[in-house]
C-alpha positions in Angstrom: 73.0 -36.8 -78.7 75.2 -39.4 -80.3 74.2 -42.0 -77.7 70.5 -41.1 -78.3 70.8 -41.6 -82.0 72.7 -44.9 -81.6 70.0 -46.2 -79.2 67.3 -45.0 -81.6 68.8 -46.9 -84.5 68.9 -50.1 -82.5 65.4 -49.6 -81.1 63.8 -48.8 -84.5 65.5 -51.8 -86.0 64.2 -54.0 -83.3 60.7 -52.5 -83.3 60.1 -52.9 -87.0 62.3 -56.0 -87.4 64.1 -54.7 -90.4 67.2 -56.9 -90.0 65.0 -60.0 -89.5 62.8 -59.1 -92.6 65.9 -58.4 -94.7 67.5 -61.7 -93.7 64.2 -63.8 -94.0 62.5 -62.2 -97.0 65.4 -60.9 -99.2 68.3 -63.1 -98.5 66.8 -66.5 -97.6 63.6 -65.9 -99.7 61.5 -67.6 -96.9 58.0 -67.0 -95.8 57.3 -64.7 -98.7 53.6 -65.3 -98.4 53.5 -63.2 -95.2 54.2 -59.7 -96.8 52.2 -60.7 -99.8 49.2 -61.5 -97.6 49.6 -58.3 -95.6 49.9 -56.3 -98.9 46.8 -58.0 -100.2 44.8 -57.1 -97.1 45.9 -53.5 -97.3 45.2 -53.2 -101.0 41.7 -54.6 -100.6 40.6 -52.7 -97.5 42.6 -49.4 -97.8 41.0 -48.1 -101.1 37.4 -48.5 -99.8 38.1 -46.9 -96.5 40.1 -44.1 -98.0 37.3 -43.4 -100.5 34.7 -43.2 -97.7 37.0 -40.9 -95.6 37.8 -38.6 -98.5 34.1 -38.5 -99.4 33.3 -37.3 -95.8 36.2 -34.8 -96.0 34.9 -33.3 -99.2 31.4 -32.9 -97.6 33.0 -31.1 -94.6 35.1 -29.0 -97.0 32.0 -27.9 -98.9 30.2 -27.0 -95.7 33.2 -25.2 -94.4 33.6 -23.3 -97.6 30.1 -21.9 -97.3 31.1 -20.5 -93.9 34.5 -19.3 -95.4 36.3 -21.8 -93.1 37.2 -24.8 -95.4 40.3 -25.5 -93.3 37.9 -27.0 -90.7 38.8 -30.4 -92.2 42.4 -29.9 -91.2 41.3 -29.1 -87.6 39.1 -32.1 -87.4 41.7 -34.5 -88.7 44.5 -33.0 -86.6 42.3 -33.0 -83.4 41.4 -36.6 -84.0 45.0 -37.7 -84.6 46.4 -35.8 -81.6 43.6 -37.1 -79.3 44.5 -40.7 -80.2 48.2 -40.0 -79.8 47.7 -38.4 -76.4 45.4 -41.2 -75.2 47.2 -44.3 -76.4 50.7 -42.7 -76.4 50.4 -42.4 -72.6 50.0 -46.2 -72.3 52.7 -46.8 -74.9 55.2 -44.6 -73.1 54.6 -46.3 -69.8 55.5 -49.6 -71.6 58.7 -48.4 -73.3 59.9 -46.2 -70.5 59.5 -48.6 -67.6 58.6 -52.1 -68.8 61.1 -52.8 -71.6 63.2 -55.9 -71.4 66.3 -53.9 -72.5 66.3 -51.6 -69.5 68.5 -53.8 -67.3 71.1 -53.7 -70.1 70.8 -50.0 -70.8 70.9 -48.6 -67.3 74.5 -49.8 -66.4 75.8 -48.3 -69.6 77.4 -44.8 -69.6 74.2 -43.3 -70.9 72.2 -40.4 -69.3 68.5 -40.8 -68.5 67.8 -38.2 -71.2 69.5 -40.4 -73.8 67.6 -43.5 -72.8 64.2 -41.8 -72.7 64.9 -39.6 -75.6 65.6 -42.6 -77.9 62.5 -44.4 -76.7 60.4 -41.2 -77.1 61.6 -40.9 -80.7 60.8 -44.6 -81.3 57.2 -44.1 -80.2 57.0 -40.9 -82.2 58.0 -42.7 -85.4 55.3 -45.3 -84.8 52.7 -42.5 -84.2 53.5 -40.9 -87.6 51.4 -43.7 -89.0 48.4 -42.2 -87.1 49.2 -38.9 -88.6 49.4 -40.4 -92.1 46.0 -42.1 -91.7 44.1 -39.2 -90.3 45.8 -36.0 -91.5 47.3 -37.2 -94.8 43.9 -37.4 -96.7 42.7 -34.2 -95.1 45.8 -32.3 -96.1 45.5 -33.7 -99.6 41.8 -32.8 -100.0 42.4 -29.2 -98.7 45.5 -28.7 -100.9 43.8 -29.9 -104.1 40.4 -28.2 -103.5 41.9 -24.9 -102.5 44.5 -24.9 -105.3 47.3 -24.4 -102.8 50.8 -23.9 -104.1 54.1 -25.7 -103.4 54.6 -23.7 -100.1 51.4 -25.4 -98.7 52.7 -28.9 -99.3 56.1 -28.1 -97.7 54.3 -26.5 -94.7 51.9 -29.5 -94.5 54.8 -32.0 -94.5 56.7 -30.1 -91.8 53.7 -29.6 -89.6 52.6 -33.3 -90.0 56.0 -34.5 -89.0 55.8 -32.4 -85.8 52.2 -33.3 -84.9 53.1 -36.2 -82.5 55.6 -34.1 -80.5 53.2 -32.1 -78.2 50.7 -34.9 -77.3 53.5 -37.4 -76.7 55.6 -34.9 -74.7 52.6 -34.2 -72.5 52.1 -38.0 -72.1 55.8 -38.4 -71.4 55.9 -35.8 -68.6 52.8 -37.4 -67.0 54.3 -40.9 -67.3 57.6 -39.9 -65.6 55.7 -38.1 -62.8 53.2 -41.0 -62.4 55.8 -43.7 -62.2 57.8 -41.8 -59.7 54.7 -41.4 -57.4 53.6 -45.0 -57.9 56.5 -46.6 -56.0 54.8 -49.2 -53.9 56.3 -52.5 -55.2 53.5 -54.8 -54.1 50.8 -52.9 -55.9 52.7 -51.1 -58.6 51.2 -52.9 -61.6 47.7 -52.5 -60.2 48.2 -48.9 -59.4 49.5 -48.3 -62.9 46.4 -49.8 -64.5 44.1 -47.8 -62.1 46.0 -44.6 -62.8 45.7 -45.2 -66.5 42.0 -45.7 -66.4 41.5 -42.7 -64.2 43.5 -40.6 -66.6 41.3 -41.9 -69.5 38.1 -41.1 -67.6 39.3 -37.6 -66.6 40.4 -36.7 -70.2 37.1 -37.8 -71.7 35.1 -36.0 -69.1 37.1 -32.8 -69.8 36.3 -33.3 -73.5 32.6 -33.7 -72.7 32.5 -30.6 -70.5 34.3 -28.4 -73.0 32.4 -29.6 -76.0 28.9 -28.7 -74.7 27.1 -25.7 -76.0 25.7 -23.3 -73.4 22.2 -24.5 -72.5 19.4 -22.2 -73.7 21.7 -20.1 -75.8 22.5 -22.5 -78.7 21.3 -20.2 -81.4 23.3 -17.3 -80.1 26.3 -19.5 -79.7 26.1 -20.8 -83.3 25.5 -17.4 -84.7 28.7 -16.1 -83.0 30.7 -19.0 -84.3 29.5 -18.6 -87.9 30.0 -14.8 -87.9 33.5 -14.8 -86.5 36.4 -15.6 -88.8 37.7 -19.0 -87.9 35.2 -19.1 -85.1 34.1 -22.7 -85.8 37.7 -23.8 -86.0 38.6 -22.2 -82.7 35.6 -23.7 -81.0 36.6 -27.2 -82.2 40.2 -26.7 -81.3 39.8 -25.0 -77.9 39.9 -28.5 -76.3 43.5 -28.8 -77.6 44.9 -25.5 -78.8 47.9 -27.1 -80.7 45.4 -28.3 -83.3 44.5 -24.7 -84.0 48.2 -23.7 -84.3 48.9 -26.6 -86.7 45.8 -25.8 -88.8 46.8 -22.1 -89.2 50.4 -23.1 -89.9 49.2 -25.2 -92.8 46.3 -23.1 -94.1 48.0 -19.7 -93.7 51.5 -20.8 -94.8 51.8 -17.7 -97.1 51.4 -15.0 -94.5 53.0 -13.8 -91.2 50.1 -15.1 -89.1 50.7 -18.7 -90.3 54.4 -18.5 -89.8 53.8 -17.1 -86.3 51.5 -20.1 -85.5 54.1 -22.5 -86.8 56.7 -20.8 -84.6 54.4 -21.1 -81.6 53.9 -24.8 -82.3 57.6 -25.4 -82.5 58.3 -23.4 -79.4 55.7 -25.2 -77.3 57.0 -28.6 -78.7 60.6 -27.8 -77.7 59.5 -26.5 -74.3 57.5 -29.7 -73.5 60.4 -31.9 -74.8 62.8 -30.0 -72.5 60.4 -30.4 -69.6 60.1 -34.2 -70.2 63.9 -34.6 -70.5 64.4 -32.5 -67.3 61.9 -34.7 -65.5 63.7 -37.7 -66.8 67.0 -36.4 -65.5 65.6 -35.9 -62.0 63.0 -38.6 -61.6 63.6 -41.4 -64.2 66.1 -43.6 -62.3 64.2 -43.1 -59.0 61.0 -44.3 -60.6 62.8 -47.2 -62.3 64.5 -48.3 -59.2 61.2 -48.2 -57.4 60.3 -51.4 -59.2 59.4 -50.4 -62.8 62.1 -52.3 -64.7 61.7 -55.7 -63.1 58.9 -57.8 -61.9 58.7 -58.6 -58.3 59.4 -62.1 -57.1 56.6 -63.9 -55.3 57.5 -66.5 -52.7 54.7 -68.8 -51.7 54.3 -69.8 -48.1 53.9 -73.5 -47.0 50.2 -72.9 -46.4 49.7 -71.5 -49.8 51.5 -74.4 -51.4 49.3 -76.9 -49.6 46.2 -75.0 -50.6 47.0 -75.3 -54.3 44.4 -77.6 -56.0 44.9 -79.7 -59.1 42.7 -78.8 -62.1 42.3 -79.9 -65.6 44.7 -78.8 -68.3 42.3 -76.5 -70.2 41.1 -74.6 -67.0 44.7 -74.3 -65.9 45.8 -72.8 -69.2 42.8 -70.5 -69.2 43.7 -69.2 -65.7 47.3 -68.7 -66.9 46.2 -66.6 -69.8 44.1 -64.5 -67.5 47.1 -64.0 -65.2 49.3 -63.1 -68.1 46.8 -60.5 -69.2 46.1 -59.1 -65.7 49.8 -59.0 -64.6 51.1 -57.1 -67.6 49.9 -53.4 -67.3 50.4 -52.7 -71.0 48.2 -55.7 -72.0 45.4 -55.0 -69.5 45.4 -51.2 -70.3 45.0 -51.9 -74.0 42.2 -54.3 -73.3 40.4 -52.0 -70.9 40.9 -48.9 -72.9 39.4 -50.5 -76.0 36.5 -51.8 -73.9 35.7 -48.3 -72.5 36.3 -46.0 -75.4 33.3 -47.0 -77.5 30.7 -46.9 -74.6 32.1 -43.6 -73.2 32.1 -41.9 -76.6 28.6 -43.3 -77.4 27.4 -42.0 -74.0 28.8 -38.6 -74.6 27.3 -38.3 -78.1 23.9 -39.5 -76.7 24.0 -37.0 -73.8 24.8 -34.1 -76.1 22.3 -35.1 -78.8 20.0 -32.2 -78.3 22.6 -29.7 -79.4 25.3 -31.5 -81.3 23.6 -34.3 -83.2 21.1 -33.4 -85.9 19.6 -37.0 -86.1 17.4 -38.2 -83.4 17.6 -41.8 -82.3 13.9 -42.2 -82.5 14.0 -41.3 -86.2 16.4 -44.1 -87.0 14.7 -47.4 -88.1 14.9 -50.1 -85.4 16.7 -52.6 -87.6 19.5 -50.1 -88.5 20.0 -49.4 -84.8 20.4 -53.2 -84.1 22.7 -53.7 -87.0 24.9 -50.7 -86.2 25.1 -51.9 -82.6 26.1 -55.4 -83.7 28.8 -53.8 -85.9 30.2 -51.8 -83.0 30.4 -54.9 -80.8 32.2 -56.9 -83.5 34.6 -54.1 -84.4 35.2 -53.4 -80.7 36.4 -57.0 -80.3 39.0 -56.4 -83.1 40.1 -53.2 -81.4 41.0 -55.1 -78.2 43.9 -56.8 -80.1 43.6 -60.0 -78.0 43.2 -62.6 -80.8 46.0 -61.4 -83.2 48.5 -61.3 -80.3 47.6 -64.4 -78.2 50.8 -66.2 -79.3 53.0 -63.1 -79.6 52.2 -62.1 -76.0 54.0 -65.2 -74.9 57.3 -63.7 -75.9 60.3 -65.4 -74.2 57.9 -67.7 -72.3 56.8 -69.5 -75.5 59.0 -72.4 -74.5 56.5 -73.3 -71.9 54.0 -74.1 -74.6 56.5 -76.5 -76.1 57.3 -78.4 -72.9 54.1 -78.7 -70.9 52.4 -82.1 -71.1 49.3 -80.7 -72.9 48.4 -81.3 -76.5 48.6 -78.3 -78.9 44.9 -78.9 -79.6 43.9 -78.4 -76.0 46.2 -75.4 -75.7 44.5 -73.8 -78.7 41.1 -74.6 -77.3 42.0 -73.0 -73.9 43.4 -69.8 -75.6 40.2 -69.5 -77.7 38.0 -69.8 -74.6 40.0 -67.1 -72.8 39.8 -64.8 -75.7 36.0 -65.3 -75.8 35.8 -64.7 -72.1 37.9 -61.5 -72.2 36.1 -60.1 -75.3 32.6 -60.8 -74.1 33.4 -59.3 -70.7 34.9 -56.2 -72.2 31.9 -55.9 -74.6 29.4 -55.6 -71.7 29.8 -51.8 -71.3 29.1 -51.3 -75.0 26.1 -53.6 -74.9 24.8 -51.7 -71.8 25.2 -48.3 -73.4 23.6 -49.5 -76.7 20.7 -51.0 -74.7 20.2 -47.7 -72.8 20.3 -45.6 -76.0 17.8 -48.0 -77.6 15.5 -47.8 -74.6 16.2 -51.5 -73.8 13.7 -52.5 -76.5 13.8 -56.2 -77.1 13.6 -55.8 -80.9 16.8 -53.8 -80.7 18.7 -55.5 -77.9 18.4 -59.1 -78.9 19.5 -58.7 -82.5 22.3 -56.4 -81.4 23.8 -58.9 -78.9 23.2 -62.1 -81.0 24.6 -60.6 -84.3 27.4 -58.9 -82.4 28.5 -62.2 -80.8 28.2 -64.0 -84.2 30.3 -61.2 -85.7 33.0 -61.8 -83.1 33.1 -65.5 -84.1 35.0 -65.1 -87.5 37.0 -62.1 -86.3 38.4 -63.8 -83.2 39.4 -66.9 -85.2 40.9 -64.7 -88.0 43.1 -63.0 -85.5 44.2 -66.2 -83.8 45.0 -67.7 -87.2 47.1 -64.7 -88.3 49.1 -64.9 -85.0 49.7 -68.6 -85.4 51.0 -68.1 -88.9 53.3 -65.2 -88.0 53.8 -64.7 -84.2 56.0 -61.8 -83.0 57.9 -63.5 -80.1 61.0 -61.3 -80.0 60.1 -58.0 -78.4 61.9 -55.7 -75.8 58.7 -54.2 -74.3 55.2 -55.6 -74.1 53.7 -52.8 -76.3 55.6 -54.2 -79.3 53.6 -57.4 -79.0 50.4 -55.4 -79.6 50.8 -52.0 -81.2 54.1 -52.9 -82.8 52.7 -56.1 -84.2 51.8 -56.3 -87.9 49.3 -59.0 -87.2 47.1 -56.4 -85.5 47.1 -54.3 -88.7 46.4 -57.3 -90.9 43.6 -58.4 -88.6 42.0 -55.0 -88.7 42.4 -54.9 -92.5 40.8 -58.3 -93.1 38.2 -57.7 -90.3 37.1 -54.5 -92.1 36.8 -56.5 -95.3 34.5 -58.9 -93.6 32.4 -56.2 -91.9 32.3 -54.2 -95.2 31.1 -57.3 -97.0 28.4 -57.7 -94.4 27.3 -54.1 -94.8 27.2 -54.5 -98.6 25.1 -57.6 -98.3 22.7 -56.0 -95.8 22.1 -53.0 -98.0 21.5 -55.2 -101.1 19.1 -57.4 -99.1 17.0 -54.4 -97.9 17.0 -53.0 -101.5 15.6 -56.3 -102.7 12.7 -56.0 -100.3 13.8 -58.4 -97.6 12.3 -58.1 -94.1 14.5 -57.2 -91.2 14.0 -60.7 -89.6 15.1 -62.4 -92.9 18.2 -60.1 -93.1 19.1 -60.9 -89.5 18.8 -64.6 -90.3 20.9 -64.4 -93.5 23.6 -62.3 -91.8 23.8 -64.5 -88.8 24.1 -67.6 -91.0 26.9 -66.0 -93.1 28.8 -65.1 -89.9 28.3 -68.5 -88.4 29.5 -70.3 -91.5 32.5 -68.0 -91.9 33.4 -68.3 -88.3 33.2 -72.1 -88.4 35.5 -72.3 -91.5 38.0 -70.1 -89.8 37.7 -72.1 -86.6 38.4 -75.3 -88.5 41.4 -73.6 -90.1 42.7 -72.6 -86.7 42.4 -76.2 -85.3 44.0 -77.7 -88.4 46.8 -75.2 -88.9 47.3 -74.3 -85.3 48.2 -77.8 -84.0 50.9 -78.0 -86.6 52.2 -74.4 -86.1 52.6 -74.8 -82.3 55.0 -77.6 -83.0 56.9 -75.8 -85.7 57.3 -72.4 -84.2 60.8 -71.8 -82.8 62.1 -69.1 -80.5 
């Protein structure tokens, strides 16, 4: 236990960069604009998003109160948070368990596998508490205030919220240890890891779809049963992941024996899954690690392969290198592919279940709103891929190559921009295809969606690249820290939401003023193009200087 806590302290310090921030911001008083800029982005974007989320929660609370089930907002928030933690936690745990740079230093030390994995598990859990805060925090506050809950509720909510990441991450941890023990073929380990991750994502979402469907032909009977049964709607929502029901009851029924029993069940299952993960670590961790997970394989070119190498221009060569870096790092490619597939899969599921679960028919929505909503999804999906705000950070210890290769910083920036555009547009194709299918491949929907979506990516990509140039995270022990542990990603999403929110506001005002859809399209496209050009100019002006100034 002592070794685990010591490792946790070092890992958390390295993950959040507390020592570096204390030395840079507090003692040296340098680069103070960075936290101020991040704080500004959060203060500008967070209130608006929180207001909308709380508004939706209040609507659900009112609807639930009519059915005598107001705690449904807790179930929905907990289920969403745990779904995200289970899905993305799986990829994160693969990264910190098997692809961390500190593993070659930790393994020879007198530490048990349980201590190493336990500390890394707690590190990921601390990061995922932010997910809990975003999704469950407002829901718990709305329920507590609206229901007039006493002090006991807030204590129960705090304890339950702290334990919410344990079960989904423990499940992901067990699957990770088992998976990496099975995938022990050195020559194809990285590829198999990516394929297994994608298969796991697909299987999980298919299960969600199958368990979420109402029985065909008996929808009225099904709904009547849900509404007439106490907590029926909550149990129907939570049956896909029972811990969400336990956590809901532990918070909502904190004052009676049933709630305490549910809390005890949640704690018991959490401990059992943690014990299972640590037992699997004790038996299988080193075997999986020695099979090739902790170190990259060395590739030796044959004489024929060396002769076949062809010279190419500097920019195409750098673009190819960026693709190789993305493809050969499982964590990077999993993040990219997951973000590319989540939106189209979820859209497809919603569309396929529209007859029983969605009260609004696609045919009833105005064409221009479908096009604008699709463009917004494409633009926001590009932000979710986290490619632009990590393009420099992902270099890590290899950043010195940028400093020494005989290619100008301007050409290197141009190559990185091209590669980001290629990867983003390629990953946006599934979303475009699903949106086209939902819209019946109508030209009046498809063309504005694609054109405005690409124009929306223009400022967002340049914004992310600019943020990473100003504050790259080059010192990381595992690849996941360059993406999910990078504050640039949070800042990029915050400022990106400000841009998209401003566009939504402008569109609404334009339609209220009586503008035609075509005129709104033109005005929105011009705004995005001008904003993208200005940010592009800032990248070229600032980036050339920053690539020379950045030190390892």
